[in-house]
C-alpha positions as a LaTeX table, in Angstrom:
\begin{tabular}{lrrr}
\hline
Residue & $x$ (\AA) & $y$ (\AA) & $z$ (\AA) \\
\hline
Unk1 & 7.08 & $-16.33$ & 10.47 \\
Unk2 & 8.69 & $-15.10$ & 7.30 \\
Unk3 & 6.47 & $-12.83$ & 5.21 \\
Unk4 & 7.03 & $-12.08$ & 1.53 \\
Unk5 & 8.48 & $-8.61$ & 1.04 \\
Unk6 & 6.20 & $-6.26$ & $-0.88$ \\
Unk7 & 6.89 & $-3.14$ & $-2.90$ \\
Unk8 & 3.87 & $-0.99$ & $-4.04$ \\
Unk9 & 4.22 & 1.97 & $-6.26$ \\
Unk10 & 1.40 & 4.52 & $-5.90$ \\
Unk11 & 1.49 & 6.81 & $-8.99$ \\
Unk12 & $-1.27$ & 9.13 & $-7.70$ \\
Unk13 & $-2.45$ & 11.47 & $-10.45$ \\
Unk14 & 0.46 & 10.82 & $-12.80$ \\
Unk15 & 0.79 & 9.16 & $-16.17$ \\
Unk16 & $-1.50$ & 9.08 & $-19.04$ \\
Unk17 & $-2.20$ & 5.58 & $-20.68$ \\
Unk18 & 0.61 & 6.27 & $-23.20$ \\
Unk19 & 3.07 & 7.10 & $-20.40$ \\
Unk20 & 1.96 & 4.04 & $-18.44$ \\
Unk21 & 2.68 & 1.92 & $-21.54$ \\
Unk22 & 6.15 & 3.46 & $-21.83$ \\
Unk23 & 6.91 & 2.63 & $-18.22$ \\
Unk24 & 5.81 & $-0.93$ & $-18.78$ \\
Unk25 & 7.96 & $-1.22$ & $-21.87$ \\
Unk26 & 10.95 & 0.11 & $-19.98$ \\
Unk27 & 10.44 & $-2.29$ & $-17.21$ \\
Unk28 & 9.91 & $-5.29$ & $-19.54$ \\
Unk29 & 13.53 & $-6.48$ & $-20.23$ \\
Unk30 & 15.09 & $-5.71$ & $-16.82$ \\
Unk31 & 12.10 & $-7.21$ & $-14.98$ \\
Unk32 & 13.96 & $-10.53$ & $-15.14$ \\
Unk33 & 16.01 & $-9.07$ & $-12.29$ \\
Unk34 & 12.96 & $-9.08$ & $-10.03$ \\
Unk35 & 13.30 & $-11.59$ & $-7.31$ \\
Unk36 & 10.70 & $-14.39$ & $-7.19$ \\
Unk37 & 10.79 & $-14.27$ & $-3.40$ \\
Unk38 & 9.00 & $-10.83$ & $-3.23$ \\
Unk39 & 5.83 & $-9.26$ & $-4.53$ \\
Unk40 & 5.67 & $-6.05$ & $-6.66$ \\
Unk41 & 2.62 & $-3.86$ & $-7.44$ \\
Unk42 & 1.95 & $-0.64$ & $-9.38$ \\
Unk43 & $-1.20$ & 1.23 & $-8.41$ \\
Unk44 & $-2.03$ & 3.35 & $-11.45$ \\
Unk45 & $-4.83$ & 5.72 & $-12.38$ \\
Unk46 & $-8.08$ & 4.23 & $-13.46$ \\
Unk47 & $-7.43$ & 5.33 & $-17.06$ \\
Unk48 & $-4.18$ & 3.36 & $-17.34$ \\
Unk49 & $-5.36$ & 0.08 & $-15.77$ \\
Unk50 & $-6.49$ & $-1.52$ & $-19.12$ \\
Unk51 & $-3.08$ & $-0.74$ & $-20.71$ \\
Unk52 & $-1.06$ & $-2.03$ & $-17.86$ \\
Unk53 & $-3.11$ & $-5.22$ & $-17.59$ \\
Unk54 & $-1.54$ & $-6.44$ & $-20.80$ \\
Unk55 & 1.87 & $-4.59$ & $-20.71$ \\
Unk56 & 3.20 & $-4.91$ & $-17.23$ \\
Unk57 & 5.75 & $-7.81$ & $-16.70$ \\
Unk58 & 4.19 & $-10.84$ & $-15.16$ \\
Unk59 & 6.11 & $-10.29$ & $-11.92$ \\
Unk60 & 4.36 & $-6.95$ & $-11.31$ \\
Unk61 & 0.73 & $-7.11$ & $-10.09$ \\
Unk62 & $-1.78$ & $-4.40$ & $-10.92$ \\
Unk63 & $-3.25$ & $-2.16$ & $-8.26$ \\
Unk64 & $-5.86$ & 0.64 & $-8.03$ \\
Unk65 & $-5.71$ & 3.74 & $-5.86$ \\
Unk66 & $-9.24$ & 3.88 & $-4.67$ \\
Unk67 & $-12.74$ & 2.30 & $-4.99$ \\
Unk68 & $-16.38$ & 2.74 & $-4.00$ \\
Unk69 & $-17.72$ & 0.14 & $-1.65$ \\
Unk70 & $-21.14$ & $-0.21$ & $-3.41$ \\
Unk71 & $-21.59$ & $-2.92$ & $-5.96$ \\
Unk72 & $-23.30$ & $-0.52$ & $-8.31$ \\
Unk73 & $-25.57$ & 2.56 & $-8.27$ \\
Unk74 & $-25.97$ & 6.26 & $-8.97$ \\
Unk75 & $-22.55$ & 7.33 & $-7.86$ \\
Unk76 & $-21.34$ & 9.51 & $-10.67$ \\
Unk77 & $-17.56$ & 9.31 & $-11.26$ \\
Unk78 & $-17.05$ & 6.28 & $-8.96$ \\
Unk79 & $-15.59$ & 2.81 & $-9.74$ \\
Unk80 & $-16.79$ & $-0.49$ & $-8.19$ \\
Unk81 & $-14.79$ & $-3.47$ & $-7.06$ \\
Unk82 & $-16.27$ & $-5.54$ & $-9.96$ \\
Unk83 & $-14.97$ & $-3.00$ & $-12.44$ \\
Unk84 & $-11.46$ & $-3.23$ & $-10.93$ \\
Unk85 & $-11.51$ & $-7.09$ & $-10.64$ \\
Unk86 & $-12.52$ & $-7.38$ & $-14.25$ \\
Unk87 & $-9.40$ & $-5.40$ & $-15.20$ \\
Unk88 & $-7.14$ & $-7.82$ & $-13.30$ \\
Unk89 & $-6.58$ & $-5.47$ & $-10.28$ \\
Unk90 & $-5.26$ & $-7.45$ & $-7.34$ \\
Unk91 & $-4.39$ & $-4.71$ & $-4.69$ \\
Unk92 & $-6.48$ & $-1.58$ & $-3.87$ \\
Unk93 & $-5.25$ & 1.24 & $-1.78$ \\
Unk94 & $-7.81$ & 2.43 & 0.79 \\
Unk95 & $-7.73$ & 5.20 & 3.28 \\
Unk96 & $-4.73$ & 7.04 & 1.98 \\
Unk97 & $-4.15$ & 10.23 & 3.83 \\
Unk98 & $-4.81$ & 12.35 & 0.66 \\
Unk99 & $-8.27$ & 10.71 & 0.43 \\
Unk100 & $-8.93$ & 11.31 & 4.13 \\
Unk101 & $-7.69$ & 14.96 & 4.03 \\
Unk102 & $-8.80$ & 16.21 & 0.58 \\
Unk103 & $-11.89$ & 14.23 & 0.09 \\
Unk104 & $-13.21$ & 13.99 & 3.74 \\
Unk105 & $-13.03$ & 10.19 & 3.82 \\
Unk106 & $-13.98$ & 8.96 & 7.23 \\
Unk107 & $-12.64$ & 6.02 & 9.23 \\
Unk108 & $-16.01$ & 4.23 & 8.88 \\
Unk109 & $-15.96$ & 4.81 & 5.08 \\
Unk110 & $-12.44$ & 3.17 & 4.93 \\
Unk111 & $-13.81$ & 0.22 & 6.78 \\
Unk112 & $-16.63$ & $-0.19$ & 4.24 \\
Unk113 & $-14.03$ & $-0.05$ & 1.35 \\
Unk114 & $-11.76$ & $-2.60$ & 3.07 \\
Unk115 & $-14.71$ & $-5.05$ & 3.40 \\
Unk116 & $-15.74$ & $-4.61$ & $-0.17$ \\
Unk117 & $-12.29$ & $-5.15$ & $-1.50$ \\
Unk118 & $-11.89$ & $-8.36$ & 0.41 \\
Unk119 & $-15.35$ & $-9.60$ & $-0.67$ \\
Unk120 & $-14.33$ & $-9.06$ & $-4.28$ \\
Unk121 & $-11.20$ & $-11.26$ & $-3.89$ \\
Unk122 & $-8.68$ & $-8.43$ & $-3.94$ \\
Unk123 & $-6.25$ & $-7.25$ & $-1.26$ \\
Unk124 & $-6.87$ & $-3.96$ & 0.45 \\
Unk125 & $-3.79$ & $-1.80$ & 1.31 \\
Unk126 & $-4.99$ & 0.04 & 4.35 \\
Unk127 & $-3.25$ & 3.34 & 4.99 \\
Unk128 & $-2.78$ & 4.57 & 8.52 \\
Unk129 & $-0.83$ & 7.51 & 10.04 \\
Unk130 & $-0.59$ & 10.61 & 12.06 \\
Unk131 & $-0.20$ & 14.27 & 11.00 \\
Unk132 & 2.41 & 16.48 & 12.39 \\
Unk133 & 0.19 & 18.09 & 14.99 \\
Unk134 & $-0.97$ & 14.66 & 16.26 \\
Unk135 & 2.69 & 13.57 & 16.41 \\
Unk136 & 3.69 & 16.67 & 18.35 \\
Unk137 & 0.86 & 15.96 & 20.77 \\
Unk138 & 2.05 & 12.45 & 21.33 \\
Unk139 & $-1.13$ & 10.78 & 20.25 \\
Unk140 & 0.23 & 8.74 & 17.35 \\
Unk141 & $-0.99$ & 5.42 & 18.74 \\
Unk142 & $-4.48$ & 6.89 & 19.61 \\
Unk143 & $-4.97$ & 8.14 & 16.14 \\
Unk144 & $-3.72$ & 4.88 & 14.50 \\
Unk145 & $-5.76$ & 2.64 & 16.81 \\
Unk146 & $-8.95$ & 4.51 & 15.84 \\
Unk147 & $-8.14$ & 4.19 & 12.20 \\
Unk148 & $-7.20$ & 0.50 & 12.51 \\
Unk149 & $-10.25$ & $-0.49$ & 14.51 \\
Unk150 & $-12.61$ & 1.13 & 11.94 \\
Unk151 & $-10.71$ & $-0.30$ & 8.83 \\
Unk152 & $-10.83$ & $-3.90$ & 10.34 \\
Unk153 & $-14.30$ & $-3.72$ & 11.83 \\
Unk154 & $-15.64$ & $-6.67$ & 9.83 \\
Unk155 & $-12.28$ & $-8.42$ & 8.91 \\
Unk156 & $-11.75$ & $-11.96$ & 10.36 \\
Unk157 & $-8.60$ & $-13.75$ & 11.48 \\
Unk158 & $-9.04$ & $-16.04$ & 8.45 \\
Unk159 & $-8.64$ & $-12.95$ & 6.16 \\
Unk160 & $-5.57$ & $-11.62$ & 7.87 \\
Unk161 & $-3.15$ & $-12.92$ & 5.23 \\
Unk162 & $-5.01$ & $-10.82$ & 2.62 \\
Unk163 & $-4.66$ & $-7.56$ & 4.51 \\
Unk164 & $-1.79$ & $-5.11$ & 3.90 \\
Unk165 & $-1.23$ & $-2.24$ & 6.37 \\
Unk166 & 0.77 & 0.78 & 5.32 \\
Unk167 & 2.03 & 3.07 & 8.02 \\
Unk168 & 2.32 & 6.48 & 6.42 \\
Unk169 & 3.09 & 9.31 & 8.75 \\
Unk170 & 1.26 & 12.14 & 7.06 \\
Unk171 & 3.94 & 14.67 & 7.79 \\
Unk172 & 6.50 & 12.60 & 5.78 \\
Unk173 & 4.47 & 12.14 & 2.57 \\
Unk174 & 6.09 & 14.11 & $-0.24$ \\
Unk175 & 8.09 & 16.18 & 2.32 \\
Unk176 & 11.46 & 14.47 & 1.95 \\
Unk177 & 11.40 & 13.94 & 5.77 \\
Unk178 & 11.27 & 10.37 & 7.13 \\
Unk179 & 11.27 & 9.03 & 10.65 \\
Unk180 & 14.16 & 6.91 & 11.75 \\
Unk181 & 13.71 & 3.30 & 10.68 \\
Unk182 & 13.63 & 2.39 & 14.36 \\
Unk183 & 10.79 & 4.81 & 15.05 \\
Unk184 & 8.79 & 3.34 & 12.13 \\
Unk185 & 9.47 & 0.00 & 13.56 \\
Unk186 & 8.14 & 0.97 & 16.92 \\
Unk187 & 4.81 & 1.81 & 15.28 \\
Unk188 & 4.80 & $-1.36$ & 13.18 \\
Unk189 & 5.60 & $-3.51$ & 16.21 \\
Unk190 & 2.76 & $-1.75$ & 18.04 \\
Unk191 & 0.46 & $-2.40$ & 15.18 \\
Unk192 & 1.26 & $-6.12$ & 15.07 \\
Unk193 & 0.62 & $-6.29$ & 18.77 \\
Unk194 & $-2.85$ & $-4.74$ & 18.27 \\
Unk195 & $-3.57$ & $-7.31$ & 15.55 \\
Unk196 & $-2.50$ & $-10.07$ & 17.94 \\
Unk197 & $-4.89$ & $-8.89$ & 20.56 \\
Unk198 & $-7.63$ & $-8.87$ & 17.99 \\
Unk199 & $-6.92$ & $-12.20$ & 16.18 \\
Unk200 & $-4.17$ & $-14.04$ & 17.90 \\
Unk201 & $-0.45$ & $-14.13$ & 17.41 \\
Unk202 & $-0.56$ & $-16.53$ & 14.40 \\
Unk203 & $-2.93$ & $-14.45$ & 12.41 \\
Unk204 & $-1.22$ & $-11.24$ & 13.27 \\
Unk205 & 2.09 & $-12.68$ & 11.99 \\
Unk206 & 0.58 & $-13.21$ & 8.54 \\
Unk207 & $-0.18$ & $-9.47$ & 7.96 \\
Unk208 & 2.32 & $-7.49$ & 5.91 \\
Unk209 & 3.06 & $-4.05$ & 7.17 \\
Unk210 & 4.64 & $-1.45$ & 4.93 \\
Unk211 & 6.25 & 1.89 & 5.59 \\
Unk212 & 5.33 & 4.92 & 3.34 \\
Unk213 & 6.37 & 8.49 & 3.13 \\
Unk214 & 9.26 & 9.90 & 1.19 \\
Unk215 & 10.67 & 6.42 & 0.37 \\
Unk216 & 13.37 & 5.90 & $-2.16$ \\
Unk217 & 16.14 & 3.51 & $-3.01$ \\
Unk218 & 18.62 & 5.29 & $-0.70$ \\
Unk219 & 16.51 & 4.91 & 2.50 \\
Unk220 & 14.40 & 1.83 & 1.82 \\
Unk221 & 17.01 & $-0.53$ & 3.14 \\
Unk222 & 16.85 & 0.87 & 6.61 \\
Unk223 & 13.18 & 0.30 & 6.79 \\
Unk224 & 12.86 & $-3.22$ & 5.46 \\
Unk225 & 15.70 & $-4.29$ & 7.80 \\
Unk226 & 13.24 & $-3.88$ & 10.64 \\
Unk227 & 11.54 & $-7.07$ & 11.87 \\
Unk228 & 7.86 & $-5.82$ & 11.48 \\
Unk229 & 8.28 & $-3.90$ & 8.21 \\
Unk230 & 7.81 & $-6.06$ & 5.17 \\
Unk231 & 8.20 & $-3.38$ & 2.34 \\
Unk232 & 7.09 & $-0.01$ & 1.25 \\
Unk233 & 4.29 & 1.91 & $-0.30$ \\
Unk234 & 6.15 & 4.39 & $-2.50$ \\
Unk235 & 4.94 & 7.59 & $-4.23$ \\
Unk236 & 7.23 & 9.75 & $-6.39$ \\
Unk237 & 10.12 & 7.41 & $-6.50$ \\
Unk238 & 7.96 & 4.69 & $-8.18$ \\
Unk239 & 7.23 & 6.82 & $-11.22$ \\
Unk240 & 10.60 & 6.08 & $-12.85$ \\
Unk241 & 11.17 & 2.43 & $-13.93$ \\
Unk242 & 14.86 & 2.55 & $-13.00$ \\
Unk243 & 14.06 & 3.82 & $-9.60$ \\
Unk244 & 11.39 & 1.16 & $-9.17$ \\
Unk245 & 13.83 & $-1.61$ & $-10.10$ \\
Unk246 & 16.45 & $-0.21$ & $-7.71$ \\
Unk247 & 13.94 & $-0.23$ & $-4.84$ \\
Unk248 & 12.98 & $-3.84$ & $-5.86$ \\
Unk249 & 16.55 & $-4.84$ & $-5.61$ \\
Unk250 & 16.97 & $-3.28$ & $-2.14$ \\
Unk251 & 13.79 & $-4.86$ & $-1.04$ \\
Unk252 & 15.33 & $-8.35$ & $-1.37$ \\
Unk253 & 18.68 & $-7.51$ & 0.20 \\
Unk254 & 20.70 & $-5.89$ & $-2.54$ \\
Unk255 & 22.03 & $-2.40$ & $-2.85$ \\
Unk256 & 20.48 & 0.55 & $-4.75$ \\
\hline
\end{tabular}
């Protein structure tokens, strides 16, 4: 089954609303080069979402970096799915390793967020990955299986096409180090096999799996050439519109 390639930029804590507007403006004219056969997303800080909603080219969907699973309540500083949906957000990152490590987010909490995002009609981008100690101990699959089972605890086969999984080895994020594309494919293929056991082969084939961790236009091609990798979740390299366009071109079979 052919899945649509997907490129997601994760800006993390970068760009003011004015800087986001400048990014969108720089992307506007060359955006005609974005292939209609792929999907493109920018996950911006909350404060820039209202600006990007009206300034991003139509080909680029709006994404958020986090969400609270409750519909509303006394949760100072948090943002609900309804708030994001109202702003036109279509994708939401859940379970990023920085959220897990720096803000003590548990596997069960990631599962609650995943369910809430789906219920709100948006697509969760579920991040999974091992740290360097876990990799050295040879427990990558054990760690990722635990994360996967918790994240998808309430997700059904009918919702499979709305799920995006992002394999992000924690040791590669922001380090400039990346696994070999074949090694990332081994994890992605294993992930798809886990999905097939859970939902059946047809449903598993509909799930898009991305690679993330020090991705740029120079190395992206090797990852998306793998049969089970459908694109990338990109951090620093997505902050520059020229770099974003270069990666979009590579995603659909071109050169950087």
